[in-house]
KOLMAR-973046 format. One record per residue (C-alpha): x, y, z; residue number from 1. Coordinates in steps of 0.001 Angstrom, whole numbers, plus 500000, padded with zeros to 6 digits. Layout:
BEGIN
ATOM      xx      yy      zz  seq
ATOM       X       Y       Z  NUM
...
//
This chain:
BEGIN
ATOM      xx      yy      zz  seq
ATOM  742071  678368  393827    1
ATOM  744976  675637  393747    2
ATOM  743674  671974  395226    3
ATOM  746513  669635  397108    4
ATOM  746174  666205  397173    5
ATOM  745463  664789  401277    6
ATOM  744219  661608  400537    7
ATOM  742479  658739  399627    8
ATOM  739191  658015  400374    9
ATOM  739469  653776  400573   10
ATOM  736073  652420  402355   11
ATOM  733577  653253  404967   12
ATOM  733642  652722  408201   13
ATOM  730312  652057  410398   14
ATOM  726941  652658  409017   15
ATOM  726747  656311  410308   16
ATOM  728363  657563  406864   17
ATOM  732361  657927  408428   18
ATOM  734770  657416  405741   19
ATOM  737843  656240  406144   20
ATOM  741305  658287  404462   21
ATOM  744893  656620  403545   22
ATOM  747255  660128  403416   23
ATOM  750687  660381  404252   24
ATOM  750681  664384  403898   25
ATOM  752506  665595  405942   26
ATOM  750592  668429  407580   27
ATOM  747863  666460  408718   28
ATOM  747220  668465  411751   29
ATOM  746787  671874  409448   30
ATOM  743866  669932  406908   31
ATOM  741919  667110  408892   32
ATOM  740125  669950  411307   33
ATOM  736394  670360  411788   34
ATOM  735319  673054  409621   35
ATOM  737750  672289  406753   36
ATOM  736614  672225  403229   37
ATOM  737655  669078  401199   38
ATOM  737074  668791  397803   39
ATOM  736802  665124  396290   40
ATOM  737746  664434  392984   41
ATOM  738211  668049  392762   42
ATOM  734200  668660  392313   43
ATOM  732333  668190  395317   44
ATOM  732903  670399  397770   45
ATOM  732641  668864  401717   46
ATOM  733154  670100  405491   47
ATOM  734649  668234  408270   48
ATOM  732899  667653  410735   49
ATOM  735072  665193  413193   50
ATOM  737759  663622  412543   51
ATOM  739759  660818  414079   52
ATOM  742564  658274  413431   53
ATOM  742016  654769  413416   54
ATOM  745046  652204  412689   55
ATOM  746969  653548  409987   56
ATOM  743785  655424  408776   57
ATOM  742115  659124  409005   58
ATOM  738291  658300  409955   59
ATOM  736103  661672  409031   60
ATOM  732788  662671  408981   61
ATOM  731220  665362  406930   62
ATOM  728863  667652  407052   63
ATOM  725269  666654  406372   64
ATOM  725994  663061  405976   65
ATOM  724888  660648  408820   66
ATOM  724416  657556  407002   67
ATOM  726539  654974  405033   68
ATOM  724038  654407  401518   69
ATOM  725219  658910  401452   70
ATOM  729341  658315  401312   71
ATOM  729348  654889  399422   72
ATOM  729549  657431  396172   73
ATOM  733195  657989  397248   74
ATOM  734785  655206  398257   75
ATOM  737282  655418  395539   76
ATOM  737597  658780  394980   77
ATOM  740422  661507  395968   78
ATOM  740436  664826  398882   79
ATOM  741710  667675  397960   80
ATOM  742158  671377  399812   81
ATOM  742167  674391  398931   82
ATOM  746597  675515  399417   83
ATOM  745445  678735  400495   84
ATOM  742962  677604  402989   85
ATOM  746254  675510  405012   86
ATOM  747830  677851  407453   87
ATOM  751382  676664  408138   88
ATOM  754164  676837  409883   89
ATOM  757461  677878  407579   90
ATOM  754977  679395  405051   91
ATOM  755304  676858  402393   92
ATOM  754030  673430  401960   93
ATOM  756860  670439  400535   94
ATOM  755267  670689  397117   95
ATOM  756414  674632  396495   96
ATOM  760355  673281  397112   97
ATOM  759730  671077  393666   98
ATOM  761764  672738  391180   99
ATOM  763496  675129  393183  100
ATOM  766973  675645  392752  101
ATOM  769584  673929  395265  102
ATOM  772922  675397  396810  103
ATOM  775466  674479  399561  104
ATOM  777531  677391  400535  105
ATOM  776372  679398  397526  106
ATOM  777584  676598  395054  107
ATOM  774669  675739  392562  108
ATOM  773858  671821  392962  109
ATOM  770900  670590  391128  110
ATOM  767200  671010  390699  111
ATOM  764483  669319  393616  112
ATOM  762920  667139  391399  113
ATOM  760709  665608  393448  114
ATOM  760545  664624  397504  115
ATOM  760258  660896  398963  116
ATOM  758787  659821  401807  117
ATOM  759360  656790  403799  118
ATOM  757619  655377  407615  119
ATOM  760754  657568  409249  120
ATOM  762583  659683  406536  121
ATOM  762054  662251  404100  122
ATOM  764381  662737  401362  123
ATOM  764679  665067  398781  124
ATOM  765937  664209  395439  125
ATOM  768254  666582  393495  126
ATOM  769187  666707  389493  127
ATOM  772397  668023  388451  128
ATOM  772250  666438  384536  129
ATOM  772750  663289  384374  130
ATOM  773223  663155  388538  131
ATOM  770965  662104  391303  132
ATOM  771504  663022  394521  133
ATOM  768645  661852  397751  134
ATOM  769011  664591  400324  135
ATOM  767333  664396  403977  136
ATOM  765341  667062  404460  137
ATOM  766089  667558  407806  138
ATOM  769784  669252  405933  139
ATOM  767162  671744  405035  140
ATOM  768743  675017  406149  141
ATOM  766594  677870  404175  142
ATOM  763866  677850  401628  143
ATOM  763366  681113  399590  144
ATOM  760452  680517  397927  145
ATOM  760762  684010  396093  146
ATOM  763748  683598  394575  147
ATOM  763452  680306  393526  148
ATOM  766447  678404  396080  149
ATOM  766714  676816  398382  150
ATOM  770024  676114  400754  151
ATOM  771259  672981  402068  152
ATOM  773445  672566  404908  153
ATOM  776762  670821  404039  154
ATOM  777515  667461  405054  155
ATOM  781528  666047  403685  156
ATOM  780652  664050  401454  157
ATOM  777060  664449  400478  158
ATOM  777563  665978  396865  159
ATOM  781095  664639  396539  160
ATOM  781747  662058  393180  161
ATOM  782774  658507  393789  162
ATOM  786397  658002  392170  163
//
């Protein structure tokens, strides 16, 4: 079982055991669903009973909890899901492409070191020796997890050196 962090419980909400999760997980619609198993601090297995969005928080209740006092123990804890429980359209998570070799027109450009998420933009951080490149996520052309390769669409100036 490989656990993927999807957020942090920042508080409770109301008196009926609802908890408030702060999450920037990109596939919320695949994990915040009724019946999904979640793991709090990688230990406690719980099942989502209800889900809704409130302001910038993901609000859930869990099976067997109906009182604020029962869920207070989880405040400040991280929430995880089993990677195998997530059903994806593209067969990989963003975390799976970290460490892959990057190519543009079959020319090696570096290794994906990180993924940075901002309000409206997602960037791949690609390292090649002492150089770092920020590449918009939407320029991914093809991902080959088995061969550890990711192919980026060619854009003039994306990997060019300043002279």
